[in-house]
C-alpha positions in Angstrom: 107.8 124.6 73.5 106.7 128.1 74.3 106.7 130.7 71.6 108.0 134.0 73.1 107.1 136.0 70.0 103.5 134.7 70.0 100.6 137.1 70.8 99.4 134.6 73.4 100.8 135.6 76.8 103.6 133.2 78.0 101.8 132.2 81.2 98.7 131.1 79.1 101.0 129.1 76.9 102.6 127.6 80.0 99.2 126.7 81.4 98.4 124.7 78.3 101.8 122.9 78.3 101.5 122.0 82.0 98.0 120.7 81.6 99.2 118.4 78.9 102.1 117.4 81.2 99.8 116.6 84.0 97.4 114.6 81.8 100.0 112.5 80.1 102.7 112.1 82.8 101.3 112.5 86.3 98.8 110.7 88.5 96.5 112.3 91.1 98.4 113.2 94.3 101.7 112.9 92.5 104.1 115.8 93.1 104.2 118.5 90.5 107.4 120.0 89.1 108.8 122.8 91.4 108.8 126.4 90.3 112.5 126.2 89.7 112.2 123.1 87.6 109.5 124.7 85.5 111.6 127.8 85.0 114.6 125.8 83.8 112.6 123.4 81.7 110.6 126.0 79.8 113.0 129.0 80.1 110.6 131.3 81.7 110.7 133.7 84.7 109.4 132.7 88.1 106.7 135.4 87.8 105.4 133.6 84.7 105.5 130.2 86.5 103.6 131.5 89.5 100.9 133.0 87.3 100.5 129.7 85.5 100.4 127.7 88.7 97.8 130.0 90.2 95.7 129.5 87.1 96.1 125.7 87.3 95.1 125.7 91.0 91.9 127.7 90.2 91.1 125.2 87.4 91.5 122.3 89.8 94.6 120.7 88.3 96.9 121.2 91.2 96.8 121.9 95.0 99.4 123.0 97.5 100.5 121.3 100.7 102.1 123.7 103.1 105.8 122.9 103.4 105.6 120.0 101.0 105.1 121.4 97.6 102.5 121.3 94.8 100.6 118.2 93.9 98.2 117.0 91.1 94.5 117.3 92.0 91.7 115.2 90.6 89.2 118.0 90.5 89.7 118.7 86.9 88.2 115.3 85.9 86.2 114.4 89.0 84.4 117.7 89.9 82.6 115.6 92.4 79.1 116.7 93.1 78.4 116.5 96.9 74.8 117.6 96.4 73.7 114.5 94.4 74.5 111.8 97.0 74.1 111.6 100.7 76.8 109.1 101.4 80.4 110.1 101.6 81.4 106.4 101.5 79.5 106.0 98.2 80.9 109.2 96.8 84.4 108.1 97.4 83.8 104.6 96.0 82.4 106.0 92.8 85.6 108.0 92.4 87.7 104.9 92.8 88.9 105.9 96.3 89.0 103.9 99.5 86.9 105.7 102.1 87.5 105.6 105.8 85.6 107.2 108.7 87.2 107.6 112.1 84.8 108.2 115.0 86.6 110.7 117.2 84.0 110.9 119.9 80.3 110.0 120.7 78.7 111.9 123.6 75.2 111.7 125.1 74.2 115.3 125.8 71.2 117.5 126.6 70.1 119.6 123.7 70.4 123.3 124.1 68.0 125.8 122.4 70.0 125.8 119.2 70.4 122.1 118.8 66.8 121.5 119.7 65.6 123.9 117.1 67.8 122.3 114.4 66.6 118.8 115.3 62.9 119.7 115.7 62.9 118.5 119.4 62.3 120.2 122.8 65.1 121.9 124.6 66.4 119.6 127.3 65.9 116.4 125.3 68.9 114.1 124.8 70.9 113.9 121.6 74.0 112.1 120.5 76.9 114.3 119.5 79.4 112.5 117.2 82.6 113.8 115.8 84.1 112.1 112.7 87.1 112.5 110.4 86.4 111.3 106.9 89.3 110.3 104.7 89.9 108.9 101.2 93.0 107.0 100.2 94.5 108.1 103.6 93.9 111.8 103.0 91.7 113.6 105.5 88.8 115.1 103.6 86.1 116.2 106.0 85.7 116.9 109.7 82.1 116.5 110.8 80.0 117.1 113.9 76.7 115.2 113.8 73.7 115.6 116.2 71.2 112.7 116.3 68.0 112.7 118.4 68.3 110.0 121.0 64.6 109.1 121.0 64.8 107.8 117.5 68.1 106.0 118.0 68.1 104.4 121.4 71.3 102.7 122.6 73.4 104.1 119.8 77.1 103.1 120.4 80.4 103.6 118.7 80.5 99.8 117.9 77.2 100.1 116.1 78.5 103.2 114.2 81.6 101.4 113.3 79.7 98.3 112.0 78.4 100.0 108.9 78.0 103.4 107.2 75.7 105.8 109.0 73.2 106.0 106.2 73.0 102.2 106.2 72.6 102.0 110.0 69.6 104.3 110.0 67.3 102.0 108.0 68.8 98.6 108.8 69.1 98.9 112.5 66.6 101.7 113.4 64.1 101.5 110.6 64.6 105.1 109.7 64.6 105.5 105.9 66.0 108.7 104.5 63.5 110.8 102.4 65.7 113.8 101.6 68.3 116.2 103.0 68.5 119.9 102.9 72.0 121.5 102.7 73.5 124.9 103.0 77.1 125.5 102.1 79.5 128.4 102.0 83.2 129.2 101.5 85.2 129.8 104.6 88.7 129.3 106.1 89.9 126.6 108.6 90.2 127.3 112.3 92.7 125.8 114.7 91.3 122.4 115.5 89.8 121.9 112.1 93.2 122.6 110.4 94.9 120.1 112.7 92.4 117.4 111.8 92.6 118.0 108.1 96.3 118.5 108.1 96.2 121.9 106.5 97.4 125.3 107.8 94.9 127.5 109.7 93.4 129.9 107.3 93.3 127.5 104.4 90.2 127.6 102.2 87.4 125.2 103.0 83.7 124.5 102.4 81.3 124.6 105.4 78.3 122.4 104.9 75.1 122.3 107.1 72.9 119.3 106.4 69.5 118.4 107.9 68.3 114.9 107.0 64.7 113.9 107.1 63.0 110.5 107.5 60.1 109.2 105.4 57.9 110.5 108.2 59.4 114.0 107.8 61.2 113.8 111.1 64.7 115.2 111.4 67.0 112.3 112.0 70.3 114.1 111.7 71.8 117.6 111.8 75.5 117.7 110.6 78.0 120.4 110.4 80.9 119.6 108.1 84.2 121.2 107.1 85.5 120.0 103.8 89.0 120.9 102.5 88.7 123.4 99.7 91.3 121.8 97.4 89.4 118.5 97.1 85.7 119.3 96.9 83.6 121.2 94.4 79.8 121.8 94.6 77.9 121.6 91.3 74.3 122.9 91.3 71.8 122.7 88.5 69.1 125.4 88.3 66.1 124.7 86.0 63.4 127.1 84.9 59.9 125.9 85.8 
């Protein structure tokens, strides 16, 4: 129990107690005790409880779903590293989750100046524009818009894309092996359509990821803009001194 005469602030004591409760009694995505239940169970004020819950959220132990309550997050033990693997499917499998990709649309369009620059092609060339919703265990995780140069992937169809993961399709069907991918990412907030797709309120925290993927011949084979929900993804980067 909490020691109110202890020099350690109550909310810090409560953080430790709730972490132990999460680790020993709750599973990932299970609903957390409500503020009122915590107040009654540990005989503390709502101000103390809110301070502790804010701390737990920052530490990756819990996340909030608007209108539904607070739930246990897996970030504290997963801290999944999106920069070490290209495949969302493989990332989720490694975490013991069941991945699913829903292709929302596939359009054959003419590249404008911006798309052409990011794909290393001429303005006016054709590209495929694909929108996907990536989920794990039924939870929407990422909303992606991918641009693929048509000259490298002729006759690309939704049925082909649904037949296997994209990073298996590239080498197996089109003989385009991935050499490396460059990524940029930054913190942001969800906009209208993005929030609808990810099932979160507009203005919720998110990560925006810009990925350019190269073939063994150093040709750009994909340019993807992703929006990842901020309560489920963490980027971990290692810097080394040469």
